[in-house]
C-alpha positions in Angstrom: 0.1 0.1 0.0 2.8 2.3 0.1 2.7 3.5 -3.6 -1.0 4.4 -2.9 -0.2 6.5 0.3 2.9 8.2 -1.8 0.4 8.9 -4.9 -2.1 10.7 -2.0 0.9 12.9 -0.6 1.9 13.5 -4.2 -1.6 14.7 -5.3 -2.6 16.3 -2.2 0.4 18.7 -1.8 -0.7 22.4 -2.0 1.3 22.9 -4.9 -0.2 20.3 -7.0 -3.7 21.2 -5.8 -2.8 24.9 -6.9 -1.8 23.6 -10.4 -5.2 21.2 -10.6 -7.1 24.7 -9.8 -4.9 26.8 -12.3 -5.6 24.1 -15.1 -9.1 23.6 -14.3 -9.8 27.4 -14.8 -7.5 27.3 -18.2 -9.2 24.1 -19.4 -13.1 26.0 -18.7 -11.7 29.2 -20.7 -10.1 27.2 -23.6 -13.3 24.9 -23.8 -15.9 27.8 -23.7 -14.1 29.4 -26.9 -15.6 28.1 -30.4 -12.5 26.2 -32.0 -10.2 26.0 -29.0 -10.5 22.5 -28.3 -9.2 20.3 -25.3 -6.1 18.7 -27.3 -5.1 22.4 -28.3 -5.2 22.9 -24.6 -3.1 20.4 -23.9 -0.6 21.2 -26.3 -0.6 24.6 -25.0 0.1 23.1 -21.6 3.4 21.1 -22.9 5.9 24.1 -22.5 4.5 24.6 -19.1 5.4 21.0 -17.8 8.5 21.5 -18.8 8.9 23.1 -15.3 6.8 20.4 -13.1 7.2 17.3 -11.8 5.7 14.3 -13.1 2.3 14.4 -11.0 1.5 18.1 -11.3 2.0 17.7 -15.0 0.0 15.0 -15.4 -2.7 16.2 -13.1 -2.9 19.6 -14.8 -3.3 17.7 -18.2 -6.2 15.8 -16.7 -7.9 18.6 -15.3 -7.4 20.9 -18.2 -8.8 18.1 -20.6 -11.8 17.3 -18.1 -13.1 20.9 -17.9 -12.3 21.5 -21.5 -14.8 18.8 -22.7 -17.5 20.1 -20.3 -16.9 23.9 -21.1 -17.7 23.1 -24.8 -21.3 22.7 -24.0 -21.7 26.4 -22.9 -21.3 28.2 -26.1 -23.4 25.0 -27.8 -26.4 25.4 -25.2 -26.5 29.2 -25.6 -25.3 30.1 -28.8 -25.6 26.9 -31.1 -21.8 27.0 -31.5 -20.2 23.7 -29.8 -17.0 24.8 -28.2 -15.0 21.4 -28.5 -16.1 18.6 -31.4 -17.5 16.4 -28.4 -20.1 19.0 -27.9 -21.1 19.2 -31.3 -23.3 15.9 -31.3 -26.0 17.1 -28.9 -26.1 20.5 -29.8 -29.3 21.1 -31.5 -31.1 19.7 -28.4 -29.2 22.0 -26.3 -29.7 25.0 -28.3 -33.5 24.0 -28.7 -33.7 23.6 -25.1 -32.3 27.0 -24.7 -34.8 28.5 -27.0 -38.0 27.2 -24.7 -36.4 28.8 -21.6 -34.7 25.8 -20.5 -31.1 26.4 -20.6 -30.5 25.4 -16.8 -31.6 22.3 -17.4 -29.4 21.6 -20.3 -26.5 23.0 -18.6 -27.0 21.5 -15.4 -27.3 18.1 -17.4 -24.5 18.8 -19.0 -22.3 19.5 -16.2 -23.7 16.7 -13.5 -23.6 14.0 -16.4 -20.2 14.9 -17.3 -19.0 14.3 -13.4 -21.1 11.0 -13.4 -19.5 9.8 -16.6 -16.0 10.9 -15.6 -16.3 9.5 -12.4 -17.4 6.2 -13.9 -14.3 6.3 -16.2 -12.0 6.7 -13.7 -13.3 3.8 -11.5 -12.8 1.7 -14.9 -9.6 3.2 -15.4 -8.1 2.2 -12.2 -9.8 -1.2 -11.8 -9.4 -2.7 -15.2 -6.9 -1.0 -17.2 -4.6 -4.1 -17.8 -7.3 -6.2 -19.1 -9.1 -3.6 -21.4 -5.6 -2.3 -22.9 -5.1 -5.8 -23.9 -8.6 -6.1 -25.7 -7.8 -2.7 -27.5 -4.5 -4.4 -28.8 -6.5 -7.1 -30.2 -7.7 -4.4 -33.0 -5.9 -4.3 -36.1 -7.1 -2.1 -39.4 -9.8 -4.7 -40.3 -11.6 -3.8 -36.7 -11.0 -0.2 -37.0 -12.5 0.0 -40.6 -15.6 -1.7 -39.3 -15.7 0.4 -36.1 -15.3 3.8 -38.2 -18.2 2.7 -40.6 -20.0 1.8 -37.6 -19.6 5.2 -36.4 -20.5 6.5 -39.9 -23.5 4.5 -39.5 -24.9 7.0 -36.8 -25.6 9.4 -39.2 -28.7 7.2 -40.2 -29.9 7.8 -37.0 -28.6 11.4 -36.3 -30.3 12.8 -39.3 -33.7 14.3 -38.3 -36.3 14.6 -41.5 -35.6 12.9 -44.6 -33.0 9.8 -44.4 -32.3 10.4 -48.0 -31.4 14.3 -47.3 -29.1 13.0 -44.5 -27.1 10.4 -47.0 -26.4 13.4 -49.1 -25.2 15.7 -46.3 -23.0 12.6 -45.3 -22.1 12.0 -48.5 -20.8 15.6 -49.0 -18.9 15.4 -45.8 -16.9 12.1 -47.0 -16.4 14.3 -50.4 -14.7 16.8 -48.1 -12.3 14.1 -46.4 -11.1 13.2 -49.5 -9.7 16.5 -50.4 -5.6 16.4 -49.9 -2.9 14.0 -50.8 -4.1 10.7 -51.6 -2.7 8.1 -49.0 -1.9 5.5 -51.6 -0.5 7.1 -54.4 0.5 10.4 -52.9 -1.1 12.4 -55.8 -3.1 15.6 -54.9 -6.9 14.9 -55.2 -9.4 18.0 -55.6 -6.9 20.5 -54.7 -7.1 22.4 -57.9 -3.5 23.4 -57.5 -4.1 25.2 -54.3 -1.1 24.3 -52.2 -3.1 24.5 -49.0 -5.9 22.2 -49.9 -3.0 19.2 -50.3 -3.2 18.8 -46.5 -6.9 18.2 -46.8 -9.4 20.4 -44.6 -9.1 20.9 -41.1 -11.8 19.7 -39.0 -12.0 22.4 -36.8 -12.3 25.4 -39.1 -15.0 22.9 -41.0 -16.9 22.5 -37.7 -16.6 26.2 -36.6 -17.6 27.4 -40.1 -20.7 25.1 -40.1 -21.9 25.7 -36.9 -20.8 29.2 -35.9 -20.7 31.1 -39.2 -24.3 29.7 -40.6 -25.6 30.6 -37.3 -24.7 34.4 -37.8 -25.7 34.3 -41.0 -29.0 33.1 -40.2 -29.0 36.0 -37.3 -28.0 38.8 -39.7 -30.9 37.6 -41.9 -33.5 37.3 -39.4 -32.5 39.3 -36.7 -35.9 41.1 -36.2 -37.5 37.5 -35.3 -34.3 36.3 -33.6 -33.7 39.1 -31.0 -36.2 37.5 -28.5 -34.4 34.2 -28.5 -32.5 32.8 -25.2 -32.9 35.9 -23.6 -33.7 34.3 -19.8 -32.0 33.9 -16.7 -30.3 30.8 -15.6 -31.4 29.8 -12.1 -30.9 26.5 -10.4 -28.8 24.0 -12.5 -28.9 21.0 -10.2 -32.6 21.4 -10.0 -34.3 18.1 -11.8 -30.9 16.3 -12.1 -31.9 13.4 -10.0 -35.1 12.8 -11.9 -33.0 12.7 -14.8 -30.7 10.4 -13.4 -33.9 8.0 -12.1 -35.6 8.3 -15.5 -32.2 7.8 -17.7 -30.2 5.6 -15.3 -29.9 2.8 -18.0 -28.7 5.1 -20.5 -26.5 6.9 -18.1 -24.9 3.3 -17.3 -24.8 2.8 -21.1 -23.4 5.8 -22.2 -20.6 5.7 -19.4 -19.4 2.2 -20.1 -19.7 2.6 -24.0 -17.7 5.8 -23.8 -15.0 4.3 -22.1 -14.8 1.5 -24.4 -14.6 3.8 -27.3 -12.1 6.1 -25.5 -9.8 2.5 -25.1 -9.8 2.1 -28.5 -7.0 4.2 -30.2 -8.2 7.2 -32.5 -11.6 7.3 -31.2 -11.5 9.9 -28.5 -14.7 11.8 -26.8 -16.2 13.2 -30.0 -16.8 9.5 -31.7 -17.9 8.5 -28.0 -20.2 11.3 -28.1 -21.7 10.6 -31.5 -22.3 7.1 -30.9 -23.7 7.2 -27.9 -26.2 10.2 -29.0 -26.9 7.8 -31.8 -27.6 4.9 -29.6 -29.7 7.4 -27.0 -32.1 7.9 -30.1 -32.2 4.6 -31.4 -33.7 3.3 -27.9 -35.8 6.1 -26.9 -39.4 6.0 -26.5 -39.6 9.0 -28.4 -37.0 9.4 -30.9 -38.8 11.8 -32.9 -38.1 14.5 -30.3 -34.6 13.9 -30.5 -33.0 17.6 -32.0 -35.9 19.5 -30.9 -34.9 19.9 -27.2 -34.8 16.5 -25.4 -32.7 16.0 -22.6 -32.4 12.6 -23.1 -29.8 12.6 -25.5 -27.5 15.3 -23.7 -27.6 13.2 -20.4 -26.2 10.0 -22.4 -23.8 11.8 -24.5 -22.4 13.9 -21.8 -21.6 11.2 -19.5 -19.7 9.2 -22.7 -17.6 12.6 -23.0 -15.8 12.8 -19.8 -16.1 8.6 -19.5 -13.9 8.1 -22.8 -11.3 10.3 -21.2 -10.6 7.9 -18.7 -10.1 4.9 -21.2 -8.0 6.5 -23.5 -5.4 6.6 -20.8 -5.6 2.9 -20.3 -3.9 1.9 -23.4 -1.1 5.1 -23.4 -0.2 3.9 -19.5 -0.2 0.3 -19.9 1.4 0.0 -23.5 2.1 3.4 -24.7 -0.3 3.5 -27.2 -2.7 6.7 -27.3 -6.0 6.2 -27.3 -6.8 10.0 -28.4 -4.4 12.9 -29.7 -4.5 14.0 -26.0 -3.0 11.0 -24.6 -0.2 11.0 -27.8 0.5 14.4 -26.4 0.9 12.5 -22.6 3.1 10.1 -23.9 5.5 12.6 -25.1 5.4 14.4 -21.6 6.2 10.7 -20.0 9.2 10.3 -22.1 10.2 13.8 -21.6 10.1 13.3 -17.9 12.3 10.0 -18.4 9.3 7.7 -17.9 8.6 5.2 -20.5 5.0 4.3 -20.9 4.3 0.8 -20.9 4.0 -2.2 -18.4 7.5 -1.3 -16.8 5.6 2.0 -15.3 3.8 -0.4 -13.3 6.8 -2.0 -11.8 9.1 1.1 -11.8 6.9 3.9 -10.8 3.3 2.7 -9.5 2.8 5.6 -7.4 3.0 7.6 -10.5 -0.3 5.5 -11.8 -2.0 5.7 -8.9 -1.7 9.7 -8.6 -3.2 9.5 -12.2 -5.8 7.2 -11.1 -6.7 9.5 -8.3 -6.2 12.7 -10.5 -9.0 11.8 -12.4 -11.5 11.3 -9.5 -10.3 14.7 -7.9 -10.6 16.7 -11.4 -14.1 15.4 -11.8 -15.1 16.5 -8.4 -13.5 19.9 -8.9 -15.7 19.8 -12.3 -19.0 20.5 -9.9 -17.8 23.7 -8.5 -15.7 25.1 -11.4 -18.6 24.3 -13.7 -21.1 25.9 -11.7 -19.1 29.0 -11.9 -18.5 28.8 -15.3 -22.3 28.4 -16.1 -23.1 31.4 -13.9 -20.4 33.6 -15.4 -21.2 32.5 -19.0 -25.0 33.2 -18.8 -23.6 37.2 -19.0 -23.6 36.3 -22.8 -27.5 36.0 -22.9 -27.6 40.0 -21.7 -25.1 41.3 -24.7 -26.7 42.9 -27.4 -27.2 40.4 -30.2 -25.4 43.4 -32.2 -22.4 43.3 -30.1 -22.5 39.4 -29.4 -22.6 38.0 -33.1 -19.6 40.0 -34.4 -17.5 39.0 -31.6 -18.5 35.5 -32.0 -17.3 35.8 -35.8 -14.2 37.3 -34.5 -13.6 34.7 -32.0 -14.4 32.0 -34.7 -11.9 33.6 -37.2 -9.1 33.4 -34.3 -9.8 29.8 -33.2 -9.6 29.0 -37.4 -6.3 30.8 -37.7 -5.1 29.5 -34.9 -5.2 25.8 -36.0 -2.5 26.3 -38.3 -1.5 29.8 -38.1 -2.9 30.5 -41.6 -5.3 32.9 -43.2 -6.7 29.8 -45.5 -8.0 28.3 -42.3 -10.3 31.5 -41.9 -11.1 30.9 -45.6 -12.3 27.5 -45.2 -14.6 28.3 -42.3 -16.1 31.1 -44.0 -16.8 28.8 -47.2 -18.1 25.9 -45.3 -20.2 28.2 -43.2 -22.1 29.8 -45.9 -22.6 26.1 -47.4 -24.0 24.8 -44.4 -26.3 27.7 -44.2 -27.6 26.8 -47.6 -28.3 23.2 -46.8 -30.3 24.0 -43.6 -32.3 26.3 -45.9 -32.8 23.6 -48.1 -33.6 21.1 -45.1 -30.4 19.5 -45.5 -28.9 18.6 -41.8 -25.5 19.6 -41.2 -24.4 17.1 -38.4 -24.1 14.2 -40.9 -21.6 16.0 -42.9 -19.4 16.9 -40.0 -19.6 13.0 -39.3 -18.2 12.4 -42.3 -15.3 14.9 -42.3 -14.3 13.6 -39.0 -14.1 9.7 -39.7 -13.8 9.8 -43.6 -9.9 9.8 -43.0 -10.2 7.0 -40.5 -12.0 4.9 -42.8 -10.2 5.4 -45.9 -6.8 4.9 -44.0 -7.7 1.5 -42.1 -9.4 0.2 -45.6 -6.7 0.2 -48.1 -4.3 -1.0 -45.1 -6.8 -3.9 -44.6 -6.9 -4.3 -48.6 -3.1 -4.7 -48.7 -3.0 -7.1 -46.1 -5.6 -9.3 -47.2 -4.4 -9.4 -50.7 -7.6 -7.7 -52.2 -10.1 -10.4 -50.4 -13.1 -8.9 -49.2 -13.9 -12.2 -46.9 -10.5 -10.9 -44.7 -13.0 -8.6 -43.3 -14.8 -11.2 -41.6 -12.4 -13.5 -40.4 -11.2 -12.0 -37.5 -14.0 -12.8 -35.0 -14.3 -9.1 -33.7 -14.4 -7.9 -37.0 -16.8 -9.9 -38.4 -19.1 -9.1 -35.4 -18.5 -5.5 -36.1 -19.0 -6.1 -39.7 -22.6 -7.8 -39.1 -23.8 -5.2 -37.1 -22.7 -2.4 -39.1 -24.5 -3.8 -42.2 -27.6 -4.7 -40.3 -27.7 -0.9 -39.2 -27.3 0.2 -42.9 -30.0 -2.6 -44.0 -32.2 -0.7 -41.4 -31.2 2.8 -42.6 -31.9 1.7 -46.5 -35.5 0.2 -45.3 -36.2 3.9 -43.5 -35.8 5.4 -46.9 -37.7 2.9 -48.8 -40.5 3.8 -46.5 -42.5 7.1 -47.5 -42.1 10.2 -45.6 -44.7 11.6 -43.9 -45.9 14.7 -44.9 -45.9 17.5 -42.4 -46.3 21.2 -41.8 -43.0 22.8 -42.1 -41.9 24.2 -38.9 -42.1 27.4 -38.3 -39.1 29.7 -38.0 -39.3 31.9 -34.8 
């Protein structure tokens, strides 16, 4: 038990607690700014960790990540602009709840169930790290292909309205994902001689443009009718959350466990966990048609999956040195910088380090409750700012976020072009979420498909020869079969939704 006591001593030292508090405030600020992701926040911390001991350095990264993932819900609920990609899955429901005068319920659910999911992920991280990491090692390119394709299948459930329009939006996102250098031939695709396009379309400017710029354009065109939206006071954010926990307890458990498992798989991350969980929440809901219109059920489950995936991503990173997501890829670099090679030997040579990381996840998620409450109370002041001031300021922040990705004006151009495209799509009844999903998962699908075909010498049967790949493949095919069956059904005619 000596390593455990040593970990507690290191974690509860005043200097480490001060680092955790400062990192929490930093994570909340970065996550709440559209385009400034949790990964970017972690990357910005790396130079600071040069001057820290290992435990405070890792504690800062853990706390910043947990806070940033939650903070992405704030602009999503109040402005329909997800602060982080993980918040994009349920931004429509959160914003619709705000329009109905239920901002406190949407933000309270995001906060409370982010904490619950984070604690569940922490428990699983501390108790089953070696087992889950060993399971993740069994995944080859075949399994990753089916996993990404299954994630893409979420578009079949996420899309509201016409399934055909959802499919068109998905294909548009996949097309955008193909722009850049071909991974097999090294030949540029759809770059039209533009050097900047050879690197592909960055996801962050695309997300900012398709959610934020389109919303600014919509306000500019209909501002007389939009002025009265979300002018409300945020009261008791914890009111009604126990009822939500009781009503959706099965979904919360499912989202937390699924988020952790997806986090374990390298390359997945919180955003994919949120999309998949939201899709399953809609699939198993008694009222799936209400998703996207301001229903808290999807927020509850996807928020739990968001933070649960963070703990899962650290499992293969710490035990085997395999990054679970882009954040833990940075963590591995920090570990090497501190002279500690991640892998099984860490558990033997520095067990107090692992226990400190486990405890940090618990402390960071507990800190999230008061910090998140303060962030919501401060952020609600945005509702009191006149729209004529707020919308240009939002556009300016979005331009800064798009520029910061690669420090180039080209990212701002991508953001503006896709923002106009998303505005035209929504005006024509085409949902934006499937397009975003296609941009995220397109490269992963293409890379793993080509790698698998090279391994199998062109045989498609190889995609079903491995047990895990066969199960994932059959489930994915059934999901797509269901989606095609839905498309064949006649869409019931209904009155078009009025635009307030």
